[in-house]
C-alpha positions as CSV (number, residue, x, y, z in Angstrom):
1,M,9.8,-15.1,-28.2
2,K,11.5,-14.7,-24.8
3,H,12.6,-11.2,-25.8
4,V,9.1,-10.2,-26.8
5,I,7.7,-11.4,-23.4
6,V,10.5,-9.5,-21.5
7,L,9.8,-6.4,-23.6
8,L,6.1,-6.5,-22.9
9,I,6.7,-6.9,-19.2
10,A,9.1,-4.0,-19.2
11,V,6.6,-1.8,-21.0
12,A,3.8,-2.8,-18.6
13,V,6.0,-1.9,-15.7
14,W,7.1,1.4,-17.2
15,V,3.5,2.3,-18.1
16,A,2.2,1.4,-14.6
17,A,5.0,3.3,-12.9
18,A,4.6,6.4,-15.0
19,G,1.6,7.7,-13.0
20,V,2.7,6.4,-9.6
21,P,3.8,8.7,-6.7
22,D,7.5,8.7,-5.6
23,A,8.6,6.1,-3.2
24,T,6.1,3.6,-4.5
25,A,7.0,-0.1,-4.9
26,Q,5.2,-3.2,-6.0
27,V,4.8,-6.0,-3.4
28,S,7.7,-8.4,-3.2
29,G,8.2,-11.7,-1.6
30,A,9.5,-10.0,1.6
31,D,6.5,-7.8,1.7
32,I,3.8,-10.5,1.6
33,Q,3.9,-11.2,5.4
34,R,4.2,-7.5,6.2
35,A,1.3,-6.6,3.9
36,S,-0.9,-9.3,5.4
37,S,-0.1,-8.3,8.9
38,A,-0.7,-4.6,8.1
39,I,-4.1,-5.4,6.7
40,M,-5.1,-7.7,9.6
41,N,-3.9,-5.2,12.2
42,A,-5.4,-2.1,10.5
43,G,-7.8,-1.4,13.3
44,N,-5.0,-1.4,15.9
45,R,-2.9,0.8,13.7
46,A,-5.7,3.3,13.6
47,S,-5.2,4.1,17.3
48,Q,-1.5,4.6,16.6
49,V,-2.2,7.1,13.8
50,K,-4.1,9.4,16.2
51,A,-0.8,10.0,18.2
52,I,1.3,11.0,15.1
53,K,2.3,14.6,15.2
54,R,4.8,14.6,12.3
55,V,5.3,12.3,9.3
56,P,9.0,12.4,8.2
57,S,8.5,9.9,5.4
58,V,5.9,7.8,3.6
59,G,6.7,4.6,1.8
60,V,4.1,3.0,-0.4
61,V,3.7,-0.6,-1.6
62,R,1.0,-1.2,-4.3
63,L,-0.8,-4.4,-3.7
64,D,-2.6,-4.6,-7.0
65,F,0.2,-4.5,-9.4
66,N,2.1,-7.6,-10.3
67,P,2.9,-8.0,-14.0
68,M,4.4,-11.4,-13.2
69,T,1.4,-12.9,-11.4
70,A,1.3,-15.9,-13.8
71,F,5.0,-16.5,-13.4
72,S,5.6,-15.8,-9.7
73,D,4.7,-17.1,-6.2
74,L,3.5,-13.6,-5.2
75,P,-0.2,-13.5,-4.3
76,D,-2.8,-12.5,-6.8
77,P,-4.0,-9.0,-6.0
78,A,-7.5,-10.4,-5.6
79,E,-6.2,-12.2,-2.5
80,Y,-5.4,-8.9,-0.8
81,R,-8.8,-7.6,-1.7
82,I,-10.4,-10.6,0.0
83,M,-8.2,-10.0,3.1
84,V,-9.3,-6.4,3.1
85,S,-13.0,-7.3,2.9
86,R,-12.5,-9.8,5.8
87,N,-10.9,-7.0,7.8
88,A,-13.2,-4.2,6.6
89,A,-14.0,-2.7,10.0
90,G,-10.3,-2.3,10.9
91,V,-9.4,-1.0,7.4
92,A,-12.2,1.6,7.7
93,K,-10.9,2.7,11.1
94,L,-7.4,3.1,9.7
95,R,-8.6,5.1,6.7
96,Q,-10.7,7.4,9.0
97,A,-7.8,7.9,11.3
98,L,-5.5,8.9,8.4
99,K,-8.1,11.4,7.2
100,S,-8.7,12.8,10.7
101,N,-5.1,13.4,11.7
102,P,-3.8,16.6,10.1
103,A,-0.2,15.4,9.9
104,T,-1.1,12.1,8.1
105,R,-3.7,13.8,5.9
106,E,-1.2,16.4,4.7
107,A,1.6,13.7,4.2
108,L,-0.7,11.6,2.0
109,A,-2.0,14.6,0.1
110,K,1.5,15.7,-0.8
111,R,2.1,12.3,-2.3
112,G,-1.3,12.1,-4.1
113,I,-2.5,9.2,-2.0
114,D,-6.2,9.0,-1.2
115,P,-6.7,7.5,2.3
116,N,-9.4,5.3,0.7
117,Q,-6.7,3.5,-1.2
118,V,-5.0,2.4,2.0
119,A,-5.4,-1.3,3.0
120,G,-2.9,-1.4,5.8
121,A,0.0,0.5,7.4
122,Q,3.2,0.1,9.3
123,I,4.0,2.9,11.6
124,S,7.5,3.6,13.0
125,S,8.3,5.2,16.3
126,N,9.1,8.5,14.6
127,G,5.8,8.7,12.7
128,S,7.1,7.4,9.4
129,L,4.5,5.4,7.4
130,R,4.7,2.4,5.1
131,L,1.3,2.2,3.4
132,Y,-0.1,-0.8,1.6
133,I,-2.4,0.6,-1.1
134,F,-4.6,-0.3,-4.0
135,S,-4.8,1.8,-7.1
136,R,-7.9,3.9,-7.5
């Protein structure tokens, strides 16, 4: 029985990852605080996005994929959606800033990321982005 469960989980991960852009990861325990912070500070990050001239790299963490939800201490994806709704104004500002900045718009487009998927972001001093997203 354990082998069947492991196999089903492996297949679910493989199927989910098949249509995912490169450099995409699922949220891990270490990312929980970073993701929460990125969502809560989305409005502040929007002003940082305006200054980005070049985006050397984009990392992506999917907030809505956790095949082990029932077996882990990671938050249910619905908890992130609630957090986004509570911070809707800031998230909307961030999304608009990502769309308005030519460098970020192009970087997201190259990776097949719709700015409306973005719930939060971390921005490094060189313009690299780590985006916390929901699937379409």
